[in-house]
BAFI-3210 file (N, C-alpha, C; in Angstrom, 3 decimals, decimal comma, padded with zeros to 6 digits):
// residues 96
n [1|2|3|4|5|6|7|8|9|10|11|12|13|14|15|16|17|18|19|20|21|22|23|24|25|26|27|28|29|30|31|32|33|34|35|36|37|38|39|40|41|42|43|44|45|46|47|48|49|50|51|52|53|54|55|56|57|58|59|60|61|62|63|64|65|66|67|68|69|70|71|72|73|74|75|76|77|78|79|80|81|82|83|84|85|86|87|88|89|90|91|92|93|94|95|96]
n.u [000,822|001,928|003,724|002,175|001,261|003,688|004,325|002,247|002,849|005,412|004,713|003,143|005,168|006,884|005,098|004,722|007,299|007,555|005,654|006,859|008,905|007,568|006,358|004,068|002,384|000,999|002,084|004,671|004,033|002,821|005,015|006,620|005,079|004,983|007,723|008,347|006,911|008,064|010,811|010,577|009,644|011,796|013,787|012,745|013,016|015,790|016,408|015,272|016,917|019,335|018,882|017,071|013,741|012,683|013,492|011,831|011,800|014,339|014,231|012,130|013,284|015,272|013,594|012,122|014,213|014,934|012,633|012,674|015,007|014,164|012,534|014,462|016,043|014,227|013,577|016,112|016,546|014,457|015,073|017,356|016,429|015,723|014,421|011,114|011,235|009,586|007,413|008,831|009,659|007,217|006,618|008,290|009,017|006,823|007,251|007,556]
n.v [-001,202|001,248|001,572|002,254|004,747|006,162|005,939|007,475|010,020|010,419|010,332|012,637|014,473|014,025|014,736|017,503|018,403|017,774|019,538|021,955|021,847|022,161|019,984|017,247|016,168|013,772|011,802|011,454|010,669|008,191|006,860|006,745|005,101|002,680|002,163|001,908|-000,417|-002,324|-002,261|-002,943|-005,574|-006,718|-006,274|-007,882|-010,415|-010,554|-010,411|-012,833|-014,622|-014,076|-014,262|-016,344|-017,836|-017,923|-015,889|-013,354|-010,646|-009,562|-009,894|-008,157|-005,721|-005,447|-005,327|-002,956|-001,176|-001,347|-000,274|002,355|003,103|003,264|005,532|007,524|007,438|008,263|010,796|012,024|012,035|013,695|016,061|016,816|017,816|020,770|023,805|025,288|027,935|029,901|030,227|031,235|033,736|035,057|035,293|037,135|039,471|038,964|037,886|035,147]
n.w [000,000|000,793|-001,200|-003,412|-002,667|-002,623|-005,345|-006,489|-005,453|-006,630|-009,312|-009,589|-009,158|-011,361|-013,389|-012,875|-013,354|-016,054|-017,154|-016,522|-018,311|-020,635|-021,797|-022,509|-019,646|-019,119|-020,802|-019,681|-017,138|-017,616|-018,715|-016,428|-014,716|-016,191|-016,413|-013,711|-012,950|-014,695|-013,970|-011,319|-011,441|-012,785|-010,856|-008,819|-009,968|-010,172|-007,450|-006,527|-007,864|-006,590|-003,745|-003,436|-003,423|-000,856|000,838|001,298|002,158|001,473|-001,289|-001,920|-001,182|-003,138|-005,382|-004,939|-004,982|-007,665|-008,838|-007,841|-009,058|-011,725|-011,541|-010,954|-013,245|-015,242|-014,238|-014,338|-017,100|-017,929|-016,574|-017,921|-020,298|-022,256|-020,772|-020,911|-022,728|-023,814|-022,042|-019,875|-020,735|-020,905|-018,224|-017,045|-014,595|-013,048|-010,617|-010,207]
ca.u [-000,009|002,785|004,363|001,250|001,282|004,955|004,229|001,375|003,612|006,455|004,061|002,815|006,428|007,318|004,151|005,052|008,585|007,291|004,948|007,826|009,716|006,717|006,038|002,807|002,643|000,445|003,067|005,762|003,466|002,655|006,366|007,059|004,364|005,426|009,102|008,295|006,461|009,045|012,034|010,277|009,619|013,187|014,469|012,242|013,637|017,200|016,408|015,025|018,143|020,407|018,527|016,162|012,377|012,265|013,892|010,948|012,171|015,491|013,776|011,349|014,200|015,882|012,532|011,825|015,383|014,818|011,558|013,176|015,973|013,430|012,141|015,605|016,455|013,272|013,761|017,377|016,336|013,559|015,805|018,338|015,796|015,694|013,234|010,191|011,696|008,491|006,682|009,691|009,633|005,943|006,519|009,289|008,464|005,625|007,673|007,341]
ca.v [000,009|002,428|001,699|002,952|006,161|006,707|006,058|008,609|011,223|010,576|010,599|014,064|015,192|013,956|015,525|018,918|018,656|017,768|020,769|023,050|021,721|022,387|018,676|016,694|015,447|012,426|010,907|011,173|009,897|006,811|006,298|006,445|003,944|001,492|001,909|001,470|-001,813|-003,153|-002,373|-003,669|-006,988|-007,115|-006,327|-009,052|-011,594|-010,574|-010,722|-014,257|-015,322|-013,866|-014,696|-017,484|-017,418|-017,978|-014,678|-012,381|-009,275|-009,157|-009,820|-006,935|-004,582|-005,344|-004,933|-001,543|-000,451|-001,287|000,668|003,717|003,378|003,714|006,922|008,419|007,465|009,107|012,164|012,541|012,315|014,877|017,221|017,182|018,483|022,250|024,387|025,947|029,335|030,819|030,563|032,028|035,100|035,640|035,449|038,070|040,551|038,533|037,378|033,699]
ca.w [000,003|000,851|-002,511|-004,294|-002,244|-003,128|-006,807|-006,786|-005,176|-007,625|-010,593|-009,602|-009,259|-012,752|-014,185|-012,714|-014,030|-017,505|-017,485|-016,507|-019,515|-021,802|-022,381|-021,975|-018,400|-019,149|-021,436|-018,765|-016,021|-018,084|-018,786|-015,084|-014,194|-016,900|-016,019|-012,309|-012,928|-015,393|-013,175|-010,084|-011,808|-013,067|-009,556|-008,105|-010,562|-009,753|-006,020|-006,376|-008,297|-005,610|-002,405|-003,438|-003,236|000,538|001,525|000,660|002,509|000,635|-002,663|-002,062|-001,158|-004,474|-006,315|-004,722|-005,460|-009,114|-009,176|-007,603|-010,113|-012,891|-011,306|-011,067|-014,649|-015,977|-013,765|-014,882|-018,515|-018,059|-016,085|-018,920|-021,432|-022,064|-020,175|-021,819|-022,740|-024,155|-020,828|-019,014|-021,226|-020,546|-016,764|-016,550|-013,810|-012,298|-009,304|-010,156]
c.u [000,867|003,495|003,468|001,228|002,562|004,897|003,334|002,122|004,675|005,879|003,660|004,072|006,937|006,399|004,433|006,346|008,401|006,579|005,919|008,761|008,897|006,338|004,725|003,049|002,120|001,419|004,155|005,263|003,291|004,032|006,896|006,386|004,816|006,859|009,189|007,966|007,506|010,311|011,800|010,234|011,023|013,981|014,031|012,881|015,099|017,309|016,173|016,243|019,242|020,075|017,652|014,740|011,936|012,568|013,124|011,367|013,299|015,075|012,968|012,214|014,865|014,828|012,221|013,014|015,357|013,755|011,989|014,256|015,320|012,988|013,321|016,143|015,543|013,408|015,033|017,224|015,504|014,253|016,826|017,743|015,724|014,363|012,363|010,478|010,548|007,685|007,527|009,675|008,340|005,821|007,558|008,573|007,246|005,980|007,467|008,453]
c.v [001,266|002,666|002,464|004,439|006,840|006,906|007,232|009,913|011,468|010,878|012,063|014,903|015,190|014,768|017,029|019,275|018,684|019,049|021,947|023,011|021,952|021,094|018,153|015,827|014,030|011,414|010,507|010,432|008,443|006,138|005,906|005,204|002,659|001,134|001,382|-000,033|-002,722|-003,336|-003,073|-005,178|-007,512|-007,243|-007,546|-010,354|-011,688|-010,941|-012,213|-015,063|-015,210|-014,541|-015,941|-017,020|-017,384|-016,691|-013,488|-010,934|-008,777|-009,017|-008,520|-005,686|-004,361|-004,854|-003,457|-000,670|-000,299|-000,290|002,112|004,100|003,838|005,181|007,865|008,499|008,393|010,557|012,784|012,877|013,583|016,142|017,718|017,864|019,973|022,718|025,039|027,442|030,286|031,192|031,390|033,489|035,788|035,946|036,399|039,204|040,200|037,975|035,889|032,993]
c.w [-000,007|-000,478|-003,485|-003,966|-002,740|-004,627|-007,202|-006,575|-006,258|-009,014|-010,687|-009,760|-010,701|-013,645|-014,086|-013,399|-015,540|-017,933|-017,478|-017,705|-020,792|-022,513|-021,809|-020,735|-018,408|-019,729|-020,451|-017,543|-016,415|-018,210|-017,414|-014,551|-014,870|-016,530|-014,589|-012,257|-013,550|-014,539|-011,852|-010,359|-012,076|-011,758|-008,737|-008,656|-010,163|-008,276|-005,763|-006,794|-007,272|-004,268|-002,331|-003,106|-001,757|001,307|000,919|000,951|001,647|-000,828|-002,881|-001,994|-002,503|-005,490|-006,166|-005,176|-006,972|-009,548|-008,933|-008,616|-011,407|-012,748|-011,517|-012,495|-015,450|-015,524|-014,302|-016,377|-018,712|-017,580|-017,114|-020,145|-021,193|-021,516|-021,249|-021,781|-023,008|-022,917|-019,858|-019,431|-020,865|-019,048|-016,206|-015,792|-012,997|-010,952|-009,147|-009,485]
res [m|i|e|i|i|i|l|i|f|l|t|k|n|i|g|a|l|a|v|s|k|g|l|p|s|r|k|w|k|i|r|l|i|l|g|w|i|a|c|e|l|l|g|a|m|i|g|v|m|i|f|g|p|d|n|l|f|s|v|m|l|i|a|i|s|g|a|l|g|a|y|f|i|i|k|n|h|l|t|g|l|p|d|d|v|e|n|d|i|e|n|i|g|r|g|k]
***
């Protein structure tokens, strides 16, 4: 349950970052959700290979680490894109 709350918070964060870059937020939110699920599954598989299926806590730690890795990869990519210059010019002097 806490993982879903974290994903909702991070999705809003990515959406706001995408809007500040002048990009569609829905596209980046969907990318985050799909990347989160894919990397979590990949992390779970790696965790099972390392620790075996009986050590559930360690497997889940690896899975969550993979999911957070997906978030940081997407955030890093989005942060590297140029800002929306047209909106910045319109907001000069507004104290934003």
